[in-house]
C-alpha positions in Angstrom: 16.3 186.9 45.0 12.9 186.5 46.5 11.8 183.9 44.0 14.9 181.7 44.9 13.7 181.5 48.5 12.2 178.0 48.9 9.0 179.3 50.8 8.0 181.6 48.0 5.5 180.4 45.4 4.8 183.7 43.5 6.1 187.2 43.4 4.3 190.4 42.7 6.5 193.0 41.5 5.7 196.6 42.1 3.4 195.8 45.0 1.8 198.9 46.7 3.5 199.9 50.1 0.0 200.1 51.8 -1.5 196.7 51.7 -5.3 196.8 51.0 -8.2 194.2 50.9 -8.2 195.0 47.2 -4.6 193.9 46.8 -5.4 190.6 48.7 -8.4 189.8 46.6 -6.6 190.6 43.4 -4.0 188.0 44.1 -6.3 185.4 45.8 -4.6 185.9 49.1 -6.4 184.6 52.3 -4.3 186.9 54.5 -1.3 189.1 54.8 1.7 188.4 57.1 4.4 190.7 58.4 7.0 190.8 61.0 6.5 192.2 64.6 8.1 195.5 63.7 6.2 198.4 62.6 5.8 200.0 59.1 4.3 203.5 58.8 3.2 205.7 55.8 4.6 209.2 55.5 1.8 210.6 57.6 2.5 208.0 60.4 -0.4 205.5 59.7 0.1 201.8 60.1 0.4 200.4 56.5 -1.5 197.2 57.6 -4.4 199.0 59.2 -7.1 198.0 56.8 -6.2 194.3 56.7 -5.8 194.2 60.4 -9.4 195.5 60.9 -10.8 192.9 58.6 -9.1 190.1 60.4 -6.9 189.2 57.5 -3.6 189.9 59.0 -1.0 187.6 60.7 2.2 188.4 62.4 5.4 186.5 62.6 8.2 187.2 65.2 11.4 188.5 63.4 14.7 186.8 64.0 16.4 188.9 66.6 19.9 190.2 66.1 19.7 190.4 62.2 18.4 193.5 60.4 19.1 195.5 57.4 20.2 198.4 59.6 22.6 196.2 61.6 24.3 194.6 58.5 24.6 198.0 56.9 26.2 199.2 60.1 28.7 196.4 60.1 29.6 197.3 56.5 30.2 200.9 57.3 32.3 200.2 60.5 35.0 198.4 58.7 35.9 196.5 61.9 35.9 192.8 62.6 34.1 193.1 66.1 30.8 191.7 64.6 32.3 188.3 64.0 35.2 188.0 66.4 33.3 188.8 69.6 35.7 191.6 70.4 34.1 194.4 72.5 35.7 197.4 70.7 34.6 201.0 71.5 34.0 201.5 67.7 31.5 198.7 67.7 29.9 199.8 71.0 29.5 203.2 69.4 27.9 201.6 66.4 25.4 199.8 68.6 24.6 203.0 70.4 24.1 204.8 67.2 22.0 202.1 65.6 19.3 201.9 68.3 20.6 199.6 71.3 20.3 202.3 74.0 17.0 204.2 74.3 15.9 204.1 70.8 13.3 202.3 68.8 13.2 198.6 69.5 12.5 197.9 65.7 15.5 199.8 64.3 17.7 198.6 67.1 20.7 196.1 67.1 20.6 192.9 69.1 22.8 189.8 69.1 21.8 186.9 66.8 21.7 183.7 68.7 21.8 180.4 66.5 19.8 177.5 67.8 19.3 173.9 66.5 15.6 174.7 66.2 16.3 177.5 63.7 18.5 175.2 61.6 15.8 172.5 61.6 13.2 175.0 60.4 15.4 176.0 57.5 16.9 172.6 56.5 15.4 170.4 54.1 16.0 167.2 56.1 16.4 165.2 52.9 19.4 162.9 52.4 20.7 162.2 48.8 18.5 159.6 46.9 19.7 157.0 44.5 20.1 158.6 41.0 20.8 162.1 42.4 24.2 163.9 41.3 25.8 165.1 44.5 27.5 168.4 43.8 29.7 170.2 46.3 30.4 174.0 46.2 32.3 175.9 48.8 32.8 179.5 49.9 31.8 182.5 52.2 28.4 183.2 50.6 28.5 186.6 52.6 25.5 188.9 52.3 23.8 186.2 50.2 22.8 187.9 47.2 21.5 187.4 43.5 25.1 186.7 42.3 25.2 183.6 44.6 21.6 182.7 43.6 22.6 182.8 39.9 25.6 180.7 40.6 23.6 178.0 42.5 20.8 177.9 39.9 23.5 177.3 37.1 25.0 174.6 39.2 21.5 173.2 39.7 21.1 173.0 36.0 24.2 170.7 35.5 22.3 167.6 36.5 18.9 166.1 35.9 18.6 165.3 39.7 21.0 167.5 41.6 21.7 167.3 45.4 23.8 170.5 46.1 25.9 170.7 49.2 27.2 174.1 50.2 30.4 174.1 52.3 30.5 177.4 54.4 33.9 178.5 55.7 34.2 179.7 59.3 34.6 183.5 59.9 38.3 183.4 60.8 38.9 181.4 57.6 36.9 183.9 55.5 38.7 186.8 57.0 42.1 185.2 56.3 41.6 185.2 52.5 39.1 188.1 52.1 40.7 190.6 54.8 39.1 194.0 55.9 35.9 193.3 57.9 34.8 190.2 56.1 32.7 188.4 56.6 30.0 190.9 57.2 27.6 188.0 58.4 28.9 185.4 60.8 28.7 181.7 60.0 25.4 181.2 61.8 23.7 183.9 59.8 25.2 182.7 56.6 24.1 179.1 57.2 20.4 180.2 57.4 20.7 182.4 54.4 22.0 179.6 52.3 19.7 177.0 53.6 16.8 179.3 52.6 17.7 178.9 48.9 15.6 176.4 46.9 18.7 175.1 45.0 20.5 174.1 48.2 20.0 170.6 49.7 22.5 170.7 52.6 25.1 172.9 54.3 28.4 172.0 55.8 28.9 174.5 58.7 32.7 175.4 59.0 33.8 173.4 56.0 37.5 172.9 55.5 39.1 175.3 53.2 40.8 172.6 51.1 38.3 170.2 49.3 40.1 166.9 50.4 39.8 163.3 49.5 38.2 162.6 52.9 35.4 165.2 52.3 34.7 164.0 48.8 34.5 160.3 50.0 32.4 161.3 53.1 29.7 163.0 51.1 30.2 160.7 48.0 30.6 163.8 45.9 30.2 163.4 42.0 31.1 166.9 41.1 32.7 170.0 42.6 31.8 173.4 41.3 33.5 176.9 41.6 32.5 180.2 40.1 34.7 182.4 37.8 35.9 184.3 40.8 39.5 184.0 42.1 40.5 180.7 44.0 42.4 181.8 46.9 45.4 179.6 47.9 45.3 177.7 51.3 47.4 178.7 54.3 50.4 176.9 52.9 50.0 178.4 49.5 48.7 175.2 47.9 45.6 174.7 45.6 42.5 174.0 47.8 41.0 172.3 44.7 44.0 170.1 43.9 42.1 166.9 44.8 39.0 167.4 42.6 41.1 168.7 39.9 43.1 165.5 40.1 40.0 163.4 39.9 38.7 165.3 36.9 35.5 166.3 38.6 36.1 170.1 39.1 33.9 172.3 37.0 34.1 176.1 36.5 30.5 177.5 36.3 29.7 180.9 34.8 26.7 182.4 36.6 26.4 185.2 34.1 26.2 187.6 37.0 29.2 189.8 38.1 27.7 191.0 41.3 29.9 190.4 44.5 29.7 191.0 48.1 32.4 193.6 47.8 30.4 195.5 45.1 27.3 195.7 47.6 29.5 196.9 50.5 31.1 199.6 48.2 27.5 200.8 47.2 26.6 201.0 50.9 29.8 203.0 51.8 29.1 205.3 48.9 25.6 206.1 50.2 26.6 206.2 53.9 25.1 209.8 54.4 21.8 208.9 52.8 21.6 205.7 54.8 22.2 207.5 58.2 19.6 210.2 57.3 17.1 207.5 56.4 17.8 205.6 59.6 17.4 208.7 61.7 14.0 209.5 60.1 12.7 205.9 60.4 13.7 205.8 64.1 12.0 209.3 64.8 8.7 208.0 63.3 8.9 204.6 65.3 9.6 206.6 68.6 6.7 208.9 67.9 4.5 205.7 67.6 5.9 204.4 70.9 5.1 207.7 72.8 1.7 207.7 71.4 1.0 204.1 72.4 2.2 205.0 75.9 -0.1 208.0 76.1 -3.1 206.0 75.0 -2.2 203.4 77.5 -1.8 205.9 80.3 -5.2 207.5 79.3 -6.9 204.1 79.5 -5.4 203.4 82.9 -6.7 206.9 84.2 -10.2 206.2 82.7 -10.3 202.7 84.4 -9.2 204.3 87.7 -11.9 207.1 87.4 -14.5 204.4 86.7 -13.6 202.5 89.9 -14.0 205.8 91.9 
């Protein structure tokens, strides 16, 4: 999954949880980067303490409103509030439970806000070049996972010079054919997840459910691909792939991977109690660090005041 992200050059499997200078030197790394949340060892120490002291640490601000904690909370809720903007008591209770009010700022939930700048940062900005095969695939691509990656990689291998366009359906459309509380991630979050994949050249945000002649002509599509998963009918019961099928450009691609978004959700639901216990422990450690930082700041303020006197 991580290897498929376009900004990743190499992956070290089984890396130590505490990053040391020895680890950085072993893999010829100039410095180590982490988000602006905090990670702690069992005894409450900063896992990046050594590299910070040596000046070989950099920090990136994490994207607000998207976290593993929040996504898991959305799966457990089985409510559509996270993508329909409905202020339900269930969802409010979820945001309270998962850190919005008076809890740790790192484990908490906040709303993800899409901006054009975020899309620009993720997009390749490359238009199709002469000689490239333009391939169109469409779907929800919810909780973007290794099943999706394997499918896109298989599609990528169909042509010598592929240009893959992913059509993402709007949330309401996904909910129409998937039901329950799908999609777990809204269309803005799904856009960035898909754009981060090295096999993807472009994303159509809110693509029409039916792959029409107009769509094929507009993007000059050479090939349309679909996985071995079920093709849901359109609102009127018609085949959404009738046009590419008629033109003889529809291909069924076997990714060799049976993982689905639903399977991931079922795993989370099965382990709900373990997740909630893990979350509470994580928050307790984070809150202890916040309180310690506050005490340290208060002591420094007192010392400065006494020095003035």
